[in-house]
C-alpha positions in Angstrom: 0.1 0.2 0.0 1.0 3.4 -1.2 0.4 6.4 1.4 0.1 10.1 -0.3 0.0 13.0 3.3 -0.8 16.3 3.1 0.2 18.7 5.8 3.3 18.8 7.1 2.4 21.2 10.3 3.3 20.5 13.9 1.0 17.8 14.4 1.0 16.5 11.1 5.0 16.2 10.0 5.5 13.9 13.1 2.8 11.7 11.8 3.9 11.7 8.3 7.1 10.3 9.9 5.7 7.6 11.3 4.0 6.9 8.3 6.7 6.5 5.9 8.6 4.3 8.3 6.1 1.7 7.6 4.6 2.4 4.0 5.9 3.5 0.5 5.0 7.1 1.1 4.3 10.4 -0.9 4.3 13.8 0.3 2.6 17.5 -0.6 2.6 20.8 1.5 1.5 24.1 0.3 5.2 25.6 1.8 7.1 23.8 -0.8 10.2 23.4 1.7 8.7 21.6 3.8 7.9 18.7 1.7 11.5 18.4 0.5 13.1 19.1 4.2 10.5 16.2 5.1 12.0 13.9 2.2 15.4 14.7 2.7 15.2 13.7 5.9 12.8 10.0 5.2 12.9 8.9 1.7 9.6 10.3 1.2 8.9 11.0 -2.4 7.8 14.9 -3.1 4.4 15.1 -5.6 4.0 18.5 -7.4 0.7 18.9 -6.9 -2.5 17.7 -4.9 -3.2 15.9 -8.3 0.1 14.3 -9.0 -0.1 13.0 -5.2 -3.3 11.1 -5.4 -2.7 9.4 -9.0 0.5 7.4 -7.1 -0.6 6.6 -4.0 -3.7 4.2 -2.3 -4.7 5.9 0.7 -4.6 9.9 0.8 -4.2 11.5 4.3 -4.9 15.1 5.0 -3.8 17.1 8.3 -5.1 20.5 8.1 -6.2 23.7 9.6 -10.4 22.7 8.8 -12.5 20.7 6.6 -12.5 23.8 3.9 -8.8 23.2 3.0 -9.8 19.7 3.4 -12.8 20.2 0.6 -10.6 22.1 -1.6 -7.7 19.7 -2.2 -10.5 17.0 -2.8 -11.3 19.6 -5.4 -7.8 20.8 -6.3 -7.4 16.5 -7.4 -10.5 16.4 -10.0 -10.2 13.6 -12.1 -7.5 12.2 -10.4 -9.0 10.0 -7.8 -10.1 6.5 -9.1 -12.4 3.7 -7.3 -11.1 2.0 -4.5 -8.4 4.7 -3.2 -9.3 6.0 0.6 -9.1 9.8 1.8 -8.5 9.4 5.1 -8.6 13.1 6.9 -6.6 13.4 10.3 -7.9 17.3 10.6 -10.1 18.4 13.2 -12.9 19.1 11.3 -16.9 19.7 11.3 -19.0 16.8 10.7 -21.6 18.2 8.1 -18.3 19.0 5.7 -16.9 15.5 6.1 -20.3 14.0 5.2 -21.2 15.9 2.0 -17.2 15.4 1.4 -18.0 11.7 1.7 -21.0 11.4 -0.6 -18.8 13.4 -3.4 -16.2 11.2 -3.0 -18.1 7.5 -3.3 -19.9 9.1 -6.3 -16.4 8.2 -7.8 -15.9 5.1 -5.8 -14.0 6.7 -3.3 -14.1 5.9 0.4 -13.6 8.4 3.5 -12.6 8.1 6.9 -12.5 11.3 9.3 -9.5 9.9 11.7 -9.3 13.1 13.8 -6.7 12.9 16.8 -6.1 13.4 20.6 -2.6 13.3 22.5 -1.0 16.7 20.8 2.8 17.6 19.0 4.5 14.8 22.0 1.3 12.1 21.2 2.3 12.7 17.6 6.3 12.5 17.9 6.0 9.6 20.3 3.2 7.7 18.2 0.9 7.3 21.0 -1.7 9.5 19.5 -5.9 8.4 20.1 -7.3 8.4 16.8 -10.9 8.7 16.7 -13.2 7.0 13.3 -16.0 7.6 11.4 -16.7 5.9 8.4 -18.0 2.4 6.8 -16.1 -0.6 8.7 -15.1 -1.5 5.3 -12.9 2.1 4.8 -12.1 2.2 8.2 -10.6 -1.1 8.5 -7.5 0.4 5.4 -7.8 3.4 7.4 -6.5 1.3 10.6 -3.5 -0.1 9.0 -2.1 3.9 8.7 -3.5 5.0 12.0 -1.7 2.5 13.6 2.0 3.7 12.5 1.3 6.9 15.1 -1.6 5.6 17.5 -1.5 3.5 20.8 -5.1 3.7 20.7 -7.7 3.6 17.9 -11.7 3.7 17.8 -14.1 3.1 15.5 -16.9 5.8 16.7 -19.5 5.5 14.4 -20.5 6.9 10.8 -19.0 9.2 8.8 -18.5 12.3 11.1 -18.7 10.7 14.2 -15.0 11.1 14.2 -14.9 14.9 14.1 -18.2 14.9 16.3 -16.7 12.5 19.1 -13.2 15.4 18.3 -15.1 18.2 19.0 -17.0 17.3 22.0 -13.9 16.0 23.8 -11.7 19.3 23.5 -15.1 21.0 24.5 -14.7 19.5 27.8 -11.3 20.1 27.9 -12.4 23.5 27.6 -14.9 23.5 29.9 -12.2 21.7 32.6 -9.7 24.7 32.1 -12.3 27.4 32.9 -13.7 25.8 36.3 -10.3 24.7 37.2 -8.6 28.0 36.1 -11.5 29.5 38.6 -11.6 27.2 41.4 -7.9 27.8 42.5 -7.6 31.3 42.2 -10.6 31.2 44.7 -8.2 28.7 46.9 -5.4 30.9 46.4 -6.7 34.0 47.0 -7.9 33.1 50.5 -4.9 31.6 51.1 -4.2 27.3 49.4 -0.9 27.3 47.6 -2.3 25.7 44.6 0.4 23.0 44.9 -1.4 21.8 48.4 -4.9 22.4 46.3 -3.9 20.4 43.3 -2.2 17.6 45.7 -6.2 17.4 46.9 -7.8 17.6 43.5 -5.9 15.3 41.9 -6.3 12.6 44.6 -10.2 13.1 44.8 -13.3 13.2 42.2 -12.2 16.7 40.8 -9.2 15.3 39.5 -8.5 15.9 35.4 -5.9 16.2 33.0 -6.2 20.0 33.3 -5.2 19.1 37.0 -3.2 16.6 36.3 -0.6 17.6 34.1 -1.5 21.4 32.5 -1.7 23.3 35.5 1.4 21.9 37.5 3.7 21.9 34.8 2.5 25.2 32.6 0.5 27.7 35.3 2.0 26.8 38.6 4.9 27.1 37.1 4.5 29.9 34.8 6.3 27.9 32.0 3.2 28.7 29.5 4.3 26.9 26.6 2.7 26.9 23.5 1.9 23.4 22.1 -2.1 23.8 21.2 -3.4 27.2 20.1 -6.1 28.9 21.5 -7.8 29.4 18.3 -7.7 26.0 17.6 -9.5 25.1 20.5 -11.8 27.6 20.2 -12.5 26.3 16.2 -13.4 22.9 18.1 -15.6 24.8 20.1 -17.6 25.9 17.4 -17.8 22.5 16.1 -19.4 21.5 19.5 -21.5 23.6 19.6 -22.9 23.3 15.6 -23.2 19.5 17.2 -25.0 20.2 20.1 -27.6 22.6 18.2 -28.0 20.0 15.3 -29.1 17.5 17.8 -31.1 19.5 20.1 -28.9 19.0 23.3 -28.9 22.1 25.7 -25.6 23.2 26.0 -25.8 25.8 28.7 -22.1 25.0 30.1 -20.5 24.4 26.3 -22.3 27.4 24.9 -20.6 29.6 28.1 -17.0 27.8 27.0 -17.0 28.7 23.8 -18.6 32.2 24.8 -15.9 32.6 27.0 -13.0 31.1 24.4 -14.2 33.9 21.9 -13.1 36.1 24.3 -9.6 34.8 25.1 -9.1 34.8 21.6 -10.3 38.3 21.2 -8.0 39.4 23.9 -4.7 37.5 24.1 -4.5 36.8 20.0 -3.9 33.9 17.3 -1.1 32.4 19.0 -1.8 31.9 22.4 -1.6 28.8 23.6 -5.1 27.4 25.0 -4.0 26.9 29.0 -3.1 30.8 28.7 -7.3 31.6 29.1 -6.2 30.8 32.8 -4.6 34.5 32.7 -7.7 36.1 31.9 -9.5 34.3 34.8 -6.1 35.3 36.8 -6.1 38.5 35.7 -9.9 39.2 36.7 -9.2 37.6 40.1 -6.4 39.7 40.6 -4.2 36.8 41.7 -1.4 34.5 40.2 -1.9 30.6 40.3 1.1 29.6 42.2 
């Protein structure tokens, strides 16, 4: 099986590197120098265009900012698509666009699986990402051969779009946890409880989460604030989650509030801010540092 990879960004590049170790790989990137550098390091081939990449491979993997770019790439490939190929989309995209794209590709006999990932750049580097896959069983079975190169857990969660929906809801819960933990810890610090002591109790109790066990101790208490996942991208996922909840007519006061607060955070902190930096706004409003 020959694999094509489009989107050599911060998380895409290490995933593509793991794939290149297992399969003959062809890459294409809008910034051509990234593709050339990747090829020099891994032995992958470089395609001149998305269409040339599609012509050369059996499975096309995309890891792009949004579903809009995935749609554009698919359209750019045009008549290069052939029956039996698979488009495996690792983008944190939206279910509606994915379903529309899957239907369009199905007319050509091409399969589609949405397979967003969780675990960040560190998980991508280590090859230990969690992958949630949406699609028909026969296409998911082929997709699993590829995602096995960079994941430690892969779950077929449902039909096309289900992967993107699951990722959006997962990240919405991350956003809610960030805000709730930030507010609670700010209050405790203000009444004299050191953040480390509060976290020691919380992380041995029912309030613990990845936010309290890892993100706040490693980034907030230390005042390190590394930039690994942009707040703007988490806001995008919240936007998708909000659409999923609205489309399913599920009340979503909590996630809706997180969506509004992250919109404010993006406006105030800028598009390059890390997602954990939303806690900086809580600290500013509370007049305290969580440390």
